[in-house]
N, C-alpha and C positions, 0 to 999 in steps of 0.2 A: 439303147439298141440301135444298131446300124443295119442297113440293108444294102448299101452301095459299096463298091470297091474304092480304094484310094484314088484310082485313076478317074473315077466319076467325080469325086470331090474336087479334084484339080480341074477337071473339064468345066464344071459349072462355075467355079471361081473365075476361070479365064473368061467365060461368057459374060459374067457380071462386070468384070474389069473392062472388057471391050465395050459393053453397053454404056458404061459411065464415060469412057474415053470418047466414044463416038456420039454420045447423047441419043442413042437409039434404044428405046425400051424393048424388053424381051417378053415373050409369052411366059405365063406363070411356070416356074420350074416344076411345080406340082403337076402340071399337065404334061410337061416333057418327061417327068420321072415320077409317076404316080406312087411308087413305093418309098419315096424319100421320107425319112423320119426326121424328127426334130434334132436328134443327135447328128444325123447326116448333115443337116442344115448348119449346125454350129461348126462342124468340121470344114464345111465349105467357107464359112465366114472366117475361120482362123487362117485358112490358106490365103484368102484375099488380103488379110491384114499382114501376114508374113511377107507376101509379095510387095505390099506397099512399104513395109519397113526396109526391104532390100533396095527399094528405090529412093530411100532417104527420109521417109516419113517417120515420125516418132509417135508412139502411143502416149497420150497425155491424160487419159481418163476413160470413163465408160459412160454409156447412157442406158437408161432403163425404159423399156416400152411396155405397152399394154398394161398400164397400172390402173386403168379405170374399169369398173364392172361392165360398163357399156361396151367397151372395146373387146374385153374378154368374151362377153356373150356373142358379139358379132363374129369373132373368129372361132368360137366354140372351144375356148381354153380356160383353164382355171389358175393360171400363173402368168407372170410377166415374161418378157424376154429381154435380152441385152445386146448391146453392140459396143464397138470401140470408138473412142474419140481420138483423132489424130491432130497433130499440131497444125496441119494444113486446113483443118476444118474450122478453125476459130476466126471469127469476124470481130473486129473492134467494135465496142459499143458505139452506136450512132453511125457505124460504117455503112458502106453500100455493097450489095451483092451483085456482081456482074451476072446478067441473065444467062450467059453461056456456062456458068458454073452449076446451074441447076437444071432439072428436067421437069419435074412435076411437084414443085415445092408447096409445102404446107407449114404453117407456123404454130408452135405450141409454146405456152408460157410455163416455166418450171422453176423449182428451187434447186440451185446447184450447191452441192457439198464439196468443200475443199479439205482434203485430209491432212492431218499432221502426223498420223501414225499408220502403219500398215494394218490391214484387216485381212487376216489369213485364217482359214479354218472352215469347219462344216457346221459350227454351232454359234455363229455370230448373232448377237442380239441387238435390239434397238439401243440398249444402254451402251454396248460396245461401240456402236456407230457414233453415238453422241460424244462419247469420251475420245474417240479417234478423230473427230472433226475439228479442224482449225477454225473455220468460219463458213457461213452460208452467204450466197448472193443470188439476186434474181437472174434468170436466164431466159433466153429465147432459143428454142431448138427449131431449126429449119429441117424438118423431115423431108425425105425425098425417096423416090422409088425407081429402081431400074426395071420394074415390072410394069407392063403396059396398063394404063388406066387404073393403077392401084388395085388390080385384081389379085389380091394376095390372100393366101392362107398363112397359118403360123409358120410353116416351113419356108415359104417364100420370103417372108420378112426377116426371119432369122438368118437365112443364107445371105440375104442382102444387107448384112450388118445392121439388122434391126431397122431397116429403112432410114439409116443415118444420112445426113446431108452436111449441114453446117451448124454452128452454134455461136451465141453471143452471150457474154457475161457482162453485167452492168451493176448499177446501184453502188452500194458500199458494203464492205465486209462486216458482218455482224456475228459476234460470238453465238454459237448455237444455243447455249444455255440462257441467253438473255431474253429469249422470246419463246412462245409456245408455237413451235413450227407448224403443228397441225391446224392452228387457228389463223395463220397468216392469210389474209385475203388478197385477191389479185383481180385486176381488170385488164383485159387485152383489147387494144385499140387497133383498128385498121383505118388509115387515112383520117384519123381524128375521131372516129366513131367507135363506141364500145361494141365489140362483136362477141365477147365472152367474158364471163366472170368465173371465179373459182376460189377454192380455199385449200390449204395444205392437206387437209384430211381427205380430199378427193383422190389422193394418191394412196390407195389401199389403206386408208385410215390414218397414215402418218408417213411422210416422206422418208424418215429414217428406217421404217420397216422395209421399204423398197430397197434401200441401200443394204440392209442386212440380208435380204433375200439375194441380192446380187453377189455379195461376198460369199455366201454359201454355195451359190450356183457356180461361180467361178472355180471354187475349190474342186468341183467335180471334173473340171477340165485341166487341173493342174495350174490354174491361174490365181491371181490374187489382186487385191486393191492395195496400192502402194502410197506411202506418204507423198504429198504433193499432187496427187491425182485429183482431177475434177470428176464429180459424179453428177450427172443430170438425173434427178430422182423420179421423174415422171410428170406427165402433163397434168395440170390442174383443171383443164377444160378441153373441149374438143379442138382438134386441129382445124385451122382456117386456111383455105387455099389462097395462094399468093399469085398476083399477076405483075407483069412489068410495070414499074412505077409506083407500086404500093409501098406505103410507109407503115411499119408496125411498131407499136410500143406497148409495154406492159408495166403497170404500176402495182407495186407490192407494198402492203402495210409493213412498216419498219425497215424494209430493205431498199426502197427507192425504185428507180425506173431503169428499164433496159430498152434499147431502140435499134431498129435496123431498117434500111431502105433497099428496095429492089430497083436496079437500074432499068431504064426504059429500053 
């Protein structure tokens, strides 16, 4: 259900683009537009992505957010959300993020799925996801928000491309059937100290379940997951705030390590 007119979708998309460009956070959209629905928020997100594509960016995958019970309870929701990954969001493993590229960054460790077949439809299952996956790799997602002080409700983060920022893929490609993805352990380090640990099952019981949810949700908006796309399947632990100069790494059982540095 939507409550806003197309002009409002375009207006809020332009506000978010301007906020990102000027690095000036916005008041929560849900305060500016209290009647905004989740569907309105996805329509805003889609218009932002369409504009970025017109500017030359390419969609290379998707990210899934709100995959932990704690985050869902915090925002009062019972399902995840999703955003788009663009080619301009990728940081090389071990690379450095210029501080001017982020606003309020937080780092999450995740398992990334790389697809070898399309996933299209409304009844995609975990088995479908596993059969369509080429390989998995460890990933760091640098989530960010164009909303001041992360004062977000579900509609705010959805409209803001699920609070997407940047992402890093690392480790080594592993066939998905060679490991029990739900049992893959992870340790997240900031400046050499462990700040979080997690396991694949932290993402709604199984990361592939999150990918299946995403494929089914995309179908509602006439979208799909395509062969070659990267899917960040959801954080395995809480996001950790980053400051200039911080160095993050995550080590995953079977998958190896992924690293990123924030410039001073």
